[in-house]
TILO-809590 format. One record per residue (C-alpha): residue in three letters; x, y, z. Coordinates in pm, 1 decimal, padded with zeros to 6 digits. Each point is the difference from the previous one (the first is absolute). Layout:
N
+------+----------+----------+----------+
| type |        x |        y |        z |
+------+----------+----------+----------+
|  ala |        X |        Y |        Z |
...
+------+----------+----------+----------+
//
This chain:
399
+------+----------+----------+----------+
| type |        x |        y |        z |
+------+----------+----------+----------+
|  unk |  05504.0 | -00143.7 | -22868.4 |
|  unk |  00367.4 | -00038.2 | -00045.3 |
|  unk |  00178.9 |  00280.7 | -00175.2 |
|  unk |  00202.7 | -00055.9 | -00318.4 |
|  unk |  00368.4 | -00039.5 |  00045.0 |
|  unk |  00224.9 |  00171.1 | -00257.9 |
|  unk |  00122.5 | -00216.9 | -00274.1 |
|  unk |  00356.1 | -00116.9 |  00042.1 |
|  unk |  00253.0 |  00170.0 | -00229.8 |
|  unk |  00256.3 | -00198.5 | -00196.9 |
|  unk |  00347.5 | -00023.7 |  00151.3 |
|  unk |  00161.0 |  00155.7 | -00306.3 |
|  unk | -00224.4 |  00304.5 |  00003.1 |
|  unk |  00053.6 |  00061.2 |  00375.5 |
|  unk |  00372.0 | -00030.4 | -00045.4 |
|  unk |  00004.3 |  00244.6 | -00289.7 |
|  unk | -00203.1 |  00251.6 |  00194.0 |
|  unk |  00224.7 | -00031.3 |  00298.1 |
|  unk |  00320.9 |  00058.0 | -00208.0 |
|  unk | -00161.8 |  00293.0 | -00177.2 |
|  unk | -00085.7 |  00159.5 |  00329.9 |
|  unk |  00352.0 | -00059.2 |  00124.7 |
|  unk |  00167.9 |  00149.2 | -00321.4 |
|  unk |  00050.2 |  00376.0 |  00045.3 |
|  unk | -00109.7 |  00227.9 | -00280.3 |
|  unk |  00273.4 |  00103.3 | -00249.2 |
|  unk |  00152.3 |  00352.2 |  00060.0 |
|  unk |  00018.1 |  00223.7 | -00307.7 |
|  unk |  00214.9 |  00313.4 | -00018.9 |
|  unk | -00227.8 |  00314.2 |  00005.6 |
|  unk | -00017.4 |  00192.7 | -00328.6 |
|  unk |  00118.7 |  00317.4 |  00170.4 |
|  unk |  00309.5 | -00171.2 |  00125.8 |
|  unk |  00077.4 | -00116.9 | -00348.8 |
|  unk | -00022.9 |  00353.4 | -00127.6 |
|  unk |  00232.1 |  00126.7 |  00266.8 |
|  unk |  00251.4 | -00275.1 | -00068.6 |
|  unk | -00003.5 |  00077.5 | -00373.7 |
|  unk |  00031.4 |  00374.1 |  00067.9 |
|  unk |  00298.8 | -00063.0 |  00233.4 |
|  unk |  00166.6 | -00222.5 | -00262.8 |
|  unk | -00050.2 |  00264.5 | -00265.3 |
|  unk |  00160.7 |  00261.2 |  00219.9 |
|  unk |  00302.3 | -00224.6 |  00060.6 |
|  unk |  00032.2 | -00071.4 | -00367.5 |
|  unk | -00010.7 |  00363.3 | -00094.8 |
|  unk |  00272.7 |  00087.8 |  00263.0 |
|  unk |  00214.4 | -00275.2 | -00131.1 |
|  unk | -00045.4 |  00124.3 | -00359.5 |
|  unk |  00101.5 |  00350.5 |  00107.9 |
|  unk |  00309.7 | -00133.8 |  00174.3 |
|  unk |  00110.5 | -00207.3 | -00302.7 |
|  unk | -00118.7 |  00254.0 | -00261.5 |
|  unk |  00360.8 |  00056.6 | -00134.0 |
|  unk |  00004.7 | -00361.4 | -00106.5 |
|  unk | -00370.8 | -00063.3 | -00053.0 |
|  unk | -00048.5 |  00301.1 | -00231.2 |
|  unk |  00247.7 | -00111.4 | -00267.3 |
|  unk | -00120.5 | -00360.2 |  00016.1 |
|  unk | -00356.5 |  00109.0 | -00066.4 |
|  unk |  00113.3 |  00231.4 | -00275.7 |
|  unk |  00189.9 | -00289.5 | -00157.0 |
|  unk | -00304.2 | -00234.3 |  00020.7 |
|  unk | -00224.4 |  00264.6 | -00152.4 |
|  unk |  00230.6 |  00063.1 | -00289.8 |
|  unk |  00035.9 | -00372.0 | -00055.4 |
|  unk | -00377.2 | -00034.4 | -00021.5 |
|  unk |  00001.9 |  00288.5 | -00251.8 |
|  unk |  00241.5 | -00167.7 | -00239.8 |
|  unk | -00117.0 | -00361.1 |  00053.3 |
|  unk | -00219.5 |  00017.1 | -00321.5 |
|  unk |  00326.0 |  00016.3 | -00196.2 |
|  unk |  00103.6 | -00340.6 |  00125.9 |
|  unk | -00345.7 | -00139.2 | -00051.3 |
|  unk | -00002.5 |  00126.3 | -00363.7 |
|  unk |  00343.4 | -00148.0 | -00079.2 |
|  unk | -00092.7 | -00340.4 |  00144.8 |
|  unk | -00323.2 | -00009.7 | -00200.4 |
|  unk |  00204.0 |  00045.3 | -00308.0 |
|  unk |  00199.7 | -00308.2 |  00082.7 |
|  unk |  00320.0 |  00184.7 |  00092.2 |
|  unk |  00228.6 | -00110.6 |  00274.4 |
|  unk | -00100.1 |  00147.2 |  00349.2 |
|  unk |  00335.0 |  00169.7 |  00030.2 |
|  unk | -00087.1 |  00222.4 | -00308.3 |
|  unk | -00306.8 |  00139.6 |  00167.4 |
|  unk |  00179.6 |  00040.5 |  00330.8 |
|  unk |  00285.5 |  00201.8 | -00161.6 |
|  unk | -00256.7 |  00209.5 | -00191.7 |
|  unk | -00194.0 |  00086.1 |  00318.8 |
|  unk |  00319.5 |  00065.2 |  00200.3 |
|  unk |  00146.7 |  00236.5 | -00271.9 |
|  unk | -00333.1 |  00189.6 | -00018.0 |
|  unk | -00030.4 |  00064.8 |  00367.4 |
|  unk |  00374.5 |  00072.0 |  00034.6 |
|  unk | -00035.0 |  00263.8 | -00274.3 |
|  unk | -00294.8 |  00167.2 |  00153.1 |
|  unk |  00160.9 |  00028.5 |  00349.6 |
|  unk |  00347.4 |  00107.1 | -00106.0 |
|  unk | -00144.5 |  00247.2 | -00245.7 |
|  unk | -00221.1 |  00171.1 |  00247.7 |
|  unk |  00272.1 |  00004.6 |  00274.1 |
|  unk |  00254.6 |  00129.5 | -00239.5 |
|  unk | -00226.7 |  00275.9 | -00133.1 |
|  unk | -00084.5 |  00109.3 |  00351.1 |
|  unk |  00370.2 |  00018.5 |  00108.1 |
|  unk |  00091.3 |  00198.8 | -00313.4 |
|  unk | -00295.7 |  00239.9 |  00039.8 |
|  unk |  00075.0 |  00054.1 |  00373.4 |
|  unk |  00350.0 |  00104.8 | -00089.0 |
|  unk | -00128.6 |  00244.2 | -00271.3 |
|  unk | -00250.1 |  00144.1 |  00247.0 |
|  unk |  00279.5 |  00066.2 |  00263.7 |
|  unk |  00200.5 |  00181.6 | -00267.5 |
|  unk | -00286.6 |  00211.7 | -00119.1 |
|  unk | -00155.3 |  00116.6 |  00324.6 |
|  unk |  00291.8 |  00229.9 |  00121.1 |
|  unk | -00062.0 |  00220.1 | -00305.2 |
|  unk | -00345.1 |  00094.2 |  00141.0 |
|  unk |  00147.0 |  00152.1 |  00325.3 |
|  unk | -00053.1 |  00363.5 | -00125.8 |
|  unk | -00356.4 | -00088.2 | -00118.4 |
|  unk | -00075.0 | -00154.0 |  00335.5 |
|  unk |  00110.7 |  00316.8 |  00184.3 |
|  unk | -00216.8 |  00207.5 | -00223.6 |
|  unk | -00302.2 | -00224.3 |  00080.1 |
|  unk |  00074.5 |  00049.4 |  00368.8 |
|  unk |  00022.6 |  00374.7 | -00040.6 |
|  unk | -00339.6 |  00005.8 | -00175.4 |
|  unk | -00147.8 | -00222.2 |  00278.7 |
|  unk |  00125.9 |  00247.7 |  00270.9 |
|  unk | -00160.5 |  00286.4 | -00185.9 |
|  unk | -00332.7 | -00177.5 | -00021.8 |
|  unk |  00001.4 | -00089.4 |  00367.4 |
|  unk |  00106.1 |  00356.4 |  00098.2 |
|  unk | -00282.2 |  00144.4 | -00212.9 |
|  unk | -00241.8 | -00240.2 |  00185.6 |
|  unk |  00103.3 |  00155.6 |  00337.0 |
|  unk |  00227.8 | -00274.1 |  00127.7 |
|  unk |  00267.2 |  00123.1 |  00235.9 |
|  unk |  00356.1 |  00021.4 | -00139.3 |
|  unk |  00126.4 | -00212.3 |  00289.1 |
|  unk | -00255.8 | -00278.1 | -00077.8 |
|  unk |  00093.6 |  00009.7 | -00362.6 |
|  unk |  00367.6 | -00039.4 |  00089.8 |
|  unk | -00084.2 | -00297.3 |  00222.2 |
|  unk | -00217.7 | -00165.0 | -00260.3 |
|  unk |  00245.2 |  00029.5 | -00291.0 |
|  unk |  00333.4 | -00028.7 |  00182.2 |
|  unk |  00000.3 | -00376.5 | -00046.6 |
|  unk | -00065.2 |  00009.6 | -00374.3 |
|  unk |  00296.6 | -00017.9 | -00233.2 |
|  unk |  00092.1 | -00170.0 | -00327.2 |
|  unk |  00161.8 | -00284.2 |  00183.5 |
|  unk | -00322.0 | -00097.6 |  00161.5 |
|  unk | -00173.3 | -00011.1 | -00343.0 |
|  unk |  00274.1 | -00215.3 | -00130.3 |
|  unk | -00049.4 | -00233.1 |  00289.7 |
|  unk | -00371.2 | -00023.6 | -00076.3 |
|  unk |  00045.9 | -00077.7 | -00367.3 |
|  unk |  00275.9 | -00245.3 |  00074.8 |
|  unk | -00202.5 | -00177.0 |  00262.5 |
|  unk | -00282.3 | -00060.8 | -00245.0 |
|  unk |  00246.0 | -00182.1 | -00236.0 |
|  unk |  00192.1 | -00168.8 |  00264.6 |
|  unk | -00328.2 | -00153.8 |  00129.8 |
|  unk | -00040.6 | -00171.0 | -00335.5 |
|  unk |  00367.6 | -00092.5 | -00004.6 |
|  unk | -00067.2 | -00160.8 |  00337.4 |
|  unk | -00214.1 | -00258.2 | -00171.5 |
|  unk |  00295.7 | -00107.5 | -00204.9 |
|  unk |  00251.5 |  00046.3 |  00281.7 |
|  unk |  00030.5 | -00378.7 |  00030.8 |
|  unk |  00023.8 | -00037.3 | -00377.0 |
|  unk |  00270.1 | -00272.5 |  00012.3 |
|  unk | -00207.3 | -00197.3 |  00246.1 |
|  unk | -00312.7 |  00039.4 | -00209.0 |
|  unk |  00189.9 | -00110.9 | -00315.9 |
|  unk |  00136.0 | -00308.7 |  00180.2 |
|  unk | -00352.3 | -00087.9 |  00119.0 |
|  unk | -00141.0 |  00037.4 | -00350.2 |
|  unk |  00261.1 | -00247.6 | -00129.3 |
|  unk | -00128.7 | -00269.3 |  00232.3 |
|  unk | -00370.5 |  00078.4 | -00018.4 |
|  unk | -00006.6 |  00003.7 | -00381.6 |
|  unk |  00191.1 | -00327.0 | -00001.2 |
|  unk | -00274.4 | -00141.6 |  00218.5 |
|  unk | -00259.9 |  00131.6 | -00255.9 |
|  unk |  00118.3 | -00259.5 | -00249.3 |
|  unk | -00199.4 | -00273.2 |  00174.8 |
|  unk | -00277.8 |  00217.8 |  00140.1 |
|  unk | -00249.8 | -00134.6 | -00246.0 |
|  unk |  00050.9 | -00358.1 |  00109.0 |
|  unk | -00008.1 |  00104.7 |  00372.2 |
|  unk | -00336.9 |  00171.1 | -00041.6 |
|  unk | -00136.3 | -00293.5 | -00190.5 |
|  unk |  00099.2 | -00232.4 |  00278.4 |
|  unk | -00148.8 |  00228.1 |  00272.2 |
|  unk | -00321.6 |  00025.9 | -00209.0 |
|  unk | -00041.7 | -00383.1 |  00009.1 |
|  unk |  00068.6 | -00023.1 |  00382.0 |
|  unk | -00135.6 |  00331.7 |  00128.2 |
|  unk | -00196.6 |  00187.4 | -00266.8 |
|  unk | -00109.8 |  00283.6 |  00243.8 |
|  unk |  00367.0 |  00083.5 |  00069.5 |
|  unk |  00088.3 | -00005.2 | -00364.6 |
|  unk | -00301.8 |  00225.9 | -00075.3 |
|  unk |  00110.6 |  00255.4 |  00258.8 |
|  unk |  00362.0 |  00012.1 | -00117.6 |
|  unk | -00088.1 |  00026.4 | -00376.3 |
|  unk | -00258.9 |  00270.9 |  00082.4 |
|  unk |  00250.6 |  00211.0 |  00190.0 |
|  unk |  00263.3 | -00038.9 | -00273.9 |
|  unk | -00245.1 |  00089.3 | -00276.6 |
|  unk | -00125.2 |  00296.7 |  00190.8 |
|  unk |  00355.1 |  00120.2 |  00065.4 |
|  unk |  00081.7 | -00019.7 | -00370.1 |
|  unk | -00323.0 |  00177.3 | -00094.8 |
|  unk |  00076.5 |  00270.8 |  00241.4 |
|  unk |  00349.8 |  00056.1 | -00121.2 |
|  unk | -00113.5 |  00008.6 | -00365.2 |
|  unk | -00264.3 |  00265.5 |  00068.4 |
|  unk |  00228.0 |  00205.0 |  00220.3 |
|  unk |  00282.8 | -00015.8 | -00259.5 |
|  unk | -00219.6 |  00104.0 | -00293.8 |
|  unk | -00153.3 |  00298.9 |  00189.7 |
|  unk |  00336.0 |  00081.0 |  00143.9 |
|  unk |  00143.0 |  00038.6 | -00346.4 |
|  unk | -00287.6 |  00210.5 | -00110.1 |
|  unk |  00036.3 |  00232.1 |  00302.1 |
|  unk |  00378.8 |  00016.2 | -00043.4 |
|  unk | -00025.4 |  00110.1 | -00367.2 |
|  unk | -00268.2 |  00260.9 |  00073.7 |
|  unk |  00184.0 |  00135.7 |  00302.6 |
|  unk |  00331.3 |  00004.7 | -00175.6 |
|  unk | -00144.7 |  00176.3 | -00308.5 |
|  unk | -00169.6 |  00267.4 |  00219.0 |
|  unk |  00323.9 |  00069.8 |  00194.4 |
|  unk |  00193.2 |  00036.0 | -00330.4 |
|  unk | -00252.2 |  00259.1 | -00123.4 |
|  unk |  00014.6 |  00186.9 |  00330.3 |
|  unk |  00379.2 |  00004.9 | -00013.7 |
|  unk |  00059.0 | -00193.9 |  00330.9 |
|  unk |  00353.7 | -00140.3 |  00034.0 |
|  unk |  00050.1 | -00377.9 | -00006.0 |
|  unk | -00356.5 | -00065.0 | -00133.6 |
|  unk |  00059.7 | -00368.8 | -00067.1 |
|  unk |  00135.3 | -00068.2 |  00344.0 |
|  unk | -00331.8 |  00122.9 |  00142.2 |
|  unk | -00190.1 | -00205.1 | -00260.2 |
|  unk |  00192.0 | -00310.3 |  00117.4 |
|  unk | -00090.3 |  00101.0 |  00359.2 |
|  unk | -00367.5 |  00013.3 | -00106.2 |
|  unk |  00030.0 | -00344.5 | -00159.6 |
|  unk |  00145.0 | -00157.8 |  00317.8 |
|  unk | -00240.8 |  00164.1 |  00236.2 |
|  unk | -00280.5 | -00119.1 | -00211.9 |
|  unk |  00033.3 | -00335.2 |  00169.1 |
|  unk | -00083.7 |  00168.9 |  00333.3 |
|  unk | -00379.1 | -00009.0 |  00018.7 |
|  unk | -00214.7 |  00309.3 |  00034.5 |
|  unk |  00270.5 |  00250.4 |  00116.1 |
|  unk |  00285.6 | -00077.5 | -00234.6 |
|  unk | -00037.1 |  00313.4 | -00203.5 |
|  unk |  00007.1 |  00217.0 |  00314.7 |
|  unk |  00361.5 | -00132.9 |  00055.1 |
|  unk |  00094.5 |  00051.2 | -00363.5 |
|  unk | -00119.6 |  00363.6 | -00021.9 |
|  unk |  00203.5 |  00140.9 |  00283.9 |
|  unk |  00355.2 |  00008.9 | -00152.0 |
|  unk | -00100.1 |  00150.3 | -00340.4 |
|  unk | -00220.6 |  00261.1 |  00173.2 |
|  unk |  00285.8 |  00111.1 |  00222.1 |
|  unk |  00229.1 |  00029.6 | -00300.3 |
|  unk | -00263.9 |  00187.7 | -00184.5 |
|  unk | -00009.5 |  00244.7 |  00280.7 |
|  unk |  00369.5 |  00066.1 | -00028.5 |
|  unk | -00017.4 |  00010.2 | -00380.0 |
|  unk | -00288.6 |  00234.0 | -00060.1 |
|  unk | -00160.0 |  00090.9 |  00337.1 |
|  unk | -00334.8 | -00076.9 |  00150.6 |
|  unk | -00201.2 |  00026.1 | -00327.7 |
|  unk |  00206.2 | -00272.9 | -00164.6 |
|  unk | -00017.6 | -00216.4 |  00301.3 |
|  unk | -00379.1 |  00042.7 | -00000.1 |
|  unk | -00015.0 | -00106.8 | -00367.5 |
|  unk |  00200.8 | -00311.9 |  00087.5 |
|  unk | -00229.2 | -00090.1 |  00284.5 |
|  unk | -00313.4 |  00059.8 | -00205.5 |
|  unk |  00118.4 | -00204.3 | -00302.0 |
|  unk |  00125.3 | -00280.0 |  00220.9 |
|  unk | -00327.9 | -00003.3 |  00192.2 |
|  unk | -00213.0 | -00006.6 | -00313.8 |
|  unk |  00206.3 | -00275.7 | -00171.4 |
|  unk |  00068.3 | -00217.1 |  00300.3 |
|  unk | -00329.5 |  00048.1 |  00178.7 |
|  unk | -00203.4 | -00099.8 | -00306.5 |
|  unk |  00223.3 | -00293.9 | -00095.5 |
|  unk |  00119.8 | -00128.7 |  00343.2 |
|  unk | -00293.1 |  00085.8 |  00213.4 |
|  unk | -00302.7 | -00036.0 | -00227.9 |
|  unk |  00087.5 | -00228.7 | -00292.2 |
|  unk |  00274.7 | -00232.1 |  00134.4 |
|  unk | -00169.9 | -00103.7 |  00327.1 |
|  unk | -00290.6 | -00126.9 | -00211.3 |
|  unk |  00234.2 | -00225.8 | -00207.5 |
|  unk |  00195.5 | -00096.8 |  00320.1 |
|  unk | -00314.0 | -00104.8 |  00181.4 |
|  unk | -00111.4 | -00204.3 | -00292.0 |
|  unk |  00341.4 | -00160.2 | -00035.2 |
|  unk |  00060.5 | -00097.7 |  00361.7 |
|  unk | -00341.8 | -00000.4 |  00159.5 |
|  unk |  00078.2 |  00268.6 |  00264.5 |
|  unk | -00204.0 |  00306.6 |  00084.2 |
|  unk |  00161.6 |  00354.6 |  00010.7 |
|  unk | -00027.7 |  00018.0 |  00372.0 |
|  unk |  00169.5 | -00337.8 |  00051.4 |
|  unk |  00272.7 |  00105.4 | -00237.6 |
|  unk |  00067.0 |  00316.3 |  00206.0 |
|  unk | -00002.3 | -00175.2 |  00326.6 |
|  unk |  00239.2 | -00262.5 | -00137.1 |
|  unk |  00230.6 |  00283.0 | -00104.8 |
|  unk | -00002.1 |  00144.9 |  00352.7 |
|  unk |  00052.2 | -00338.0 |  00166.2 |
|  unk |  00280.1 | -00134.5 | -00228.1 |
|  unk |  00189.2 |  00336.8 | -00007.1 |
|  unk |  00000.3 |  00012.0 |  00377.5 |
|  unk |  00125.9 | -00368.3 |  00015.5 |
|  unk |  00254.6 | -00013.3 | -00288.3 |
|  unk |  00066.3 |  00367.1 | -00088.2 |
|  unk |  00046.1 |  00111.2 | -00363.0 |
|  unk | -00009.4 | -00362.3 | -00132.8 |
|  unk | -00325.3 | -00058.1 |  00191.0 |
|  unk | -00156.6 |  00306.7 | -00168.0 |
|  unk |  00102.7 | -00128.8 | -00352.0 |
|  unk | -00118.4 | -00358.0 |  00068.2 |
|  unk | -00310.8 |  00082.1 |  00206.1 |
|  unk | -00245.0 | -00152.8 | -00243.6 |
|  unk |  00194.5 | -00314.9 | -00083.5 |
|  unk |  00065.4 | -00062.7 |  00370.9 |
|  unk | -00369.5 |  00046.2 |  00082.5 |
|  unk | -00086.6 | -00252.5 | -00278.4 |
|  unk |  00234.8 | -00243.8 |  00150.7 |
|  unk | -00147.7 |  00036.0 |  00355.3 |
|  unk | -00351.2 | -00026.9 | -00152.4 |
|  unk |  00099.0 | -00321.8 | -00168.1 |
|  unk |  00149.8 | -00151.0 |  00318.3 |
|  unk | -00283.6 |  00106.4 |  00219.2 |
|  unk | -00316.2 |  00006.9 | -00208.4 |
|  unk |  00036.4 | -00173.0 | -00336.5 |
|  unk |  00171.5 | -00305.2 |  00148.0 |
|  unk | -00321.8 | -00108.3 |  00172.1 |
|  unk | -00333.6 | -00027.0 | -00186.0 |
|  unk | -00193.5 |  00079.8 |  00315.7 |
|  unk |  00168.4 |  00347.1 |  00022.9 |
|  unk | -00003.3 |  00108.5 | -00364.7 |
|  unk | -00334.4 |  00171.1 |  00067.2 |
|  unk |  00205.3 |  00283.3 |  00168.6 |
|  unk |  00126.5 |  00099.4 | -00338.3 |
|  unk | -00323.3 |  00181.8 | -00059.0 |
|  unk |  00079.1 |  00226.8 |  00285.8 |
|  unk |  00334.1 |  00111.5 | -00138.8 |
|  unk | -00063.4 | -00007.3 | -00366.5 |
|  unk | -00048.8 |  00299.9 | -00226.0 |
|  unk | -00329.9 | -00131.9 | -00120.0 |
|  unk | -00238.3 | -00285.5 |  00078.5 |
|  unk |  00035.1 | -00144.3 | -00351.9 |
|  unk |  00362.5 | -00067.2 |  00071.3 |
|  unk | -00091.6 | -00252.0 |  00264.2 |
|  unk | -00290.8 | -00188.8 | -00155.0 |
|  unk | -00080.7 | -00322.2 |  00189.4 |
|  unk |  00174.6 | -00316.9 | -00118.8 |
|  unk | -00141.8 | -00348.1 | -00028.5 |
|  unk |  00086.4 | -00074.1 |  00363.9 |
|  unk | -00160.8 |  00300.3 |  00164.0 |
|  unk | -00338.3 |  00141.3 | -00003.4 |
|  unk | -00178.3 | -00157.0 | -00292.6 |
|  unk | -00312.3 | -00185.1 |  00123.0 |
|  unk |  00006.7 | -00374.9 | -00020.0 |
|  unk | -00251.2 | -00122.5 | -00246.1 |
|  unk |  00101.4 | -00364.6 |  00024.8 |
|  unk | -00110.6 | -00267.5 |  00247.3 |
|  unk |  00224.1 | -00143.8 |  00267.3 |
|  unk |  00123.6 | -00279.2 | -00234.8 |
|  unk |  00094.9 |  00247.1 | -00277.2 |
|  unk | -00299.3 | -00059.9 | -00223.5 |
|  unk | -00228.3 |  00269.4 | -00115.2 |
|  unk | -00278.9 |  00088.4 |  00239.0 |
|  unk | -00327.2 | -00161.2 | -00105.6 |
|  unk | -00369.0 |  00007.8 |  00096.9 |
|  unk |  00082.3 | -00166.6 |  00334.0 |
|  unk |  00231.2 |  00285.4 |  00087.7 |
|  unk | -00242.7 |  00272.2 | -00111.1 |
|  unk | -00364.2 | -00125.0 |  00046.6 |
|  unk | -00261.9 |  00166.8 | -00220.0 |
|  unk | -00225.4 |  00263.8 |  00152.8 |
|  unk | -00328.8 | -00127.3 |  00130.7 |
|  unk | -00299.6 |  00003.4 | -00232.5 |
|  unk | -00263.0 |  00255.6 |  00057.0 |
+------+----------+----------+----------+
//
């Protein structure tokens, strides 16, 4: 019996199989290598930002302030006014804020420098009292001398002056910032048309940019309102306690309120040291207690809740952003930590619908990052877009 011969294959099928076997498999980059390349790129970017921080800091400050006053231009254009009217209004507003704060800090620093030398005698009395306390505690006289030899009124003046000069450093390139604001606010006259065009072409990019801008404005509004509340309460408490230059320290509290989580710790040091010279340790303790109660309750308990709801960032992420941006850009980075984090979040997460799920990991609450139409809602329609019918969901078998 003759065995069956295999059926002959068509010529086209045999040629396709031969070419498939000859074509090598496509090589894909391993995921781990992609992560390493992204991490290396991030390190290079951060190093570059630190190198160019003297220029990058003022530029980011100008952009943030431009976003803050952009609603003035939008309001003017909605009323049918010429775009130049809104531009001038926004520019005058931001100029008045910057020049007013910088001028007040310069004047107050001069007043502080003229007041502190009057406390030289009080400072020496405090040192004598400290020597007595240490001697009664059994500390050797030579050790006391070594510990206190480096303390003098000049060092205290340097500490207080450094605290104010750190804030003045933010406005050190004031002319550069003012010039940048002139051009950025002029560009804001057509921002609405630009966003509308981007929305038609690339809606995801427009969504990311508008989300970052709105979050930045919400954060600045919340921080400004709570900063004014804290400044009034702190200034009133210092007036009642008889601390010199109370409204200087109130303004310091207002400015440091833009520094997340630890701003009040920076703001309490100068008035506490001045209270030590004015009335001794008891008065200094009262200043610290009052500041701690007011600022801790408002800045560390109440305000983070409103900030988290306004910008969609948890307290931990806010604190880490403060550490990161302060190390990269210095004092400007500390003040702009939250707006810069929102910008990075928009460019890396919000710009791509497939990565927006990561917002739930950095948000203050899960409700802030509810799924949108293009994410996790189950599909209840058939493949052709029509509602699922009996063919898609067969009835259960009869018993």
